[in-house]
C-alpha positions in Angstrom: -1.6 -8.0 77.5 2.1 -8.3 76.6 3.8 -5.1 75.5 6.6 -5.3 73.0 8.8 -2.3 74.0 11.0 -0.3 71.7 14.7 -0.7 72.6 18.0 -1.0 70.9 18.8 -4.5 69.7 20.6 -6.5 72.4 23.2 -9.2 71.7 20.7 -11.9 72.8 18.2 -10.5 70.3 20.7 -10.7 67.5 21.3 -14.4 68.4 17.6 -15.0 68.2 17.5 -13.6 64.7 19.3 -16.7 63.3 16.4 -19.2 63.8 13.9 -16.7 62.3 16.0 -16.0 59.2 16.6 -19.7 58.8 12.9 -20.2 58.9 12.7 -17.5 56.2 14.6 -19.9 54.0 18.1 -18.6 53.9 21.2 -19.3 55.9 21.3 -16.6 58.6 24.9 -15.8 57.8 23.7 -14.4 54.4 21.6 -11.8 56.1 22.9 -8.5 57.6 23.4 -8.5 61.3 20.9 -6.6 63.4 22.2 -3.2 64.7 21.4 -1.1 67.7 19.7 2.0 66.3 16.2 2.2 64.8 17.7 3.5 61.6 20.1 0.5 61.3 17.4 -2.0 62.2 15.0 -0.5 59.6 17.8 -0.6 57.0 18.4 -4.3 57.8 14.7 -5.1 57.5 14.4 -3.2 54.2 17.4 -5.2 52.9 15.6 -8.4 53.9 12.4 -7.2 52.3 14.1 -6.5 49.0 15.6 -10.0 49.2 12.2 -11.6 50.0 10.7 -9.9 46.9 12.6 -12.3 44.7 10.4 -15.2 45.9 6.8 -15.9 44.9 4.5 -13.6 46.8 1.6 -15.0 48.8 -1.8 -13.3 48.5 -2.9 -12.4 52.0 -6.4 -10.9 52.0 -7.3 -8.2 54.5 -10.6 -7.9 56.3 -11.3 -4.3 57.3 -13.4 -3.8 60.4 -14.7 -0.3 61.3 -16.1 0.4 64.7 -16.7 3.8 66.4 -13.2 5.2 67.1 -11.4 2.0 65.9 -10.0 0.5 62.7 -9.1 -3.2 62.8 -7.3 -5.2 60.1 -7.6 -9.0 60.1 -5.3 -11.1 57.9 -5.3 -14.9 57.4 -1.8 -16.0 56.6 -1.1 -19.5 55.1 1.2 -21.9 56.8 4.9 -21.8 55.9 4.6 -18.2 54.8 7.4 -15.6 55.2 6.1 -12.1 55.5 7.2 -8.6 56.2 5.0 -5.6 56.9 5.2 -1.9 56.3 6.5 0.7 58.8 3.7 1.2 61.3 3.4 4.8 62.1 1.9 4.7 65.6 1.4 2.3 68.5 -1.3 -0.4 67.9 -2.8 -3.5 69.4 -2.1 -7.0 67.9 -3.9 -10.2 68.5 -3.2 -13.8 67.2 -6.6 -15.3 66.9 -5.5 -18.6 65.5 -2.3 -20.3 64.5 1.5 -20.3 65.3 3.9 -17.6 64.2 7.4 -16.5 64.9 7.9 -12.8 64.4 10.4 -10.1 65.1 9.7 -6.5 65.9 12.2 -4.0 67.3 14.9 -6.7 67.4 12.8 -9.0 69.6 11.9 -12.4 68.2 8.9 -14.2 69.6 7.0 -17.4 68.8 3.3 -17.0 69.7 0.0 -18.7 69.1 -3.7 -18.3 69.4 -4.6 -16.1 72.3 -1.5 -13.9 72.2 -2.0 -10.2 72.5 0.4 -7.3 72.6 0.9 -3.7 72.0 3.6 -2.6 69.5 5.1 0.9 69.4 5.1 3.2 66.4 8.0 3.4 64.0 8.3 -0.4 63.8 8.3 -3.0 61.1 7.3 -6.7 61.7 8.8 -9.7 60.0 7.5 -13.2 60.5 7.2 -16.9 59.6 4.0 -18.9 60.0 4.4 -22.4 61.3 0.6 -23.0 60.9 -2.2 -21.0 59.2 -2.4 -17.9 61.3 -5.0 -15.2 61.8 -3.5 -11.9 63.0 -5.4 -8.8 63.8 -4.2 -5.2 64.4 -6.3 -2.5 66.0 -5.7 1.2 65.4 -7.3 4.3 66.7 -9.7 6.0 64.3 -10.8 9.1 66.2 -12.6 10.8 63.4 -14.4 7.6 62.3 -12.9 7.7 58.8 -14.5 5.1 56.5 -12.2 5.3 53.5 -9.9 2.3 53.9 -7.2 3.8 51.6 -7.1 6.9 53.8 -6.8 4.8 56.9 -4.1 2.6 55.4 -2.1 5.8 54.6 -2.5 7.0 58.2 -1.3 3.8 59.9 1.6 2.6 57.7 4.2 3.8 55.2 6.4 1.9 52.7 9.8 2.8 54.2 11.6 4.3 57.2 12.6 7.3 54.9 9.0 8.0 54.3 8.2 7.7 58.0 11.0 10.2 58.8 9.7 12.6 56.1 6.2 12.4 57.5 7.3 13.1 61.0 9.4 16.1 59.8 6.2 17.6 58.4 4.2 17.4 61.6 3.8 20.4 63.9 6.1 20.4 66.9 4.9 18.0 69.6 2.5 16.1 67.4 3.1 12.3 67.1 3.2 10.6 63.8 
């Protein structure tokens, strides 16, 4: 399994951002440059997300899978779709079950297909473009076997980096988000 590690954005990663943003439909020079800190990268992605909101939005249904100790989310994304996710609170497993997608997380751009698997750290936000219809699955811990999907969704993701920071400030010392 490939791990996508959290790290400051390197110059080569910034260069790799251009093709992804071009695939997203705009000239890369119109987008803000990636920055080194998590805060700057999140700010850049939130700017991109606000810009993407002006386009027609795809409906991407979510299949929720509950197993003892685990909560999985499977989405089927149409071809030629530009998408951006919420801020993921904690580390999680990712699988591409079918398709072809270019995505960026933590400043690293990858093009992957069916069979790819990877772990992605918490405090991250993914942005991507599907070259073909793509089926993507994330797997999250569910230690108390919660069955309310709304509760699970609030646990695993938040709408913005500011909300993530606020949530982490409210946690007891030493407890992860």
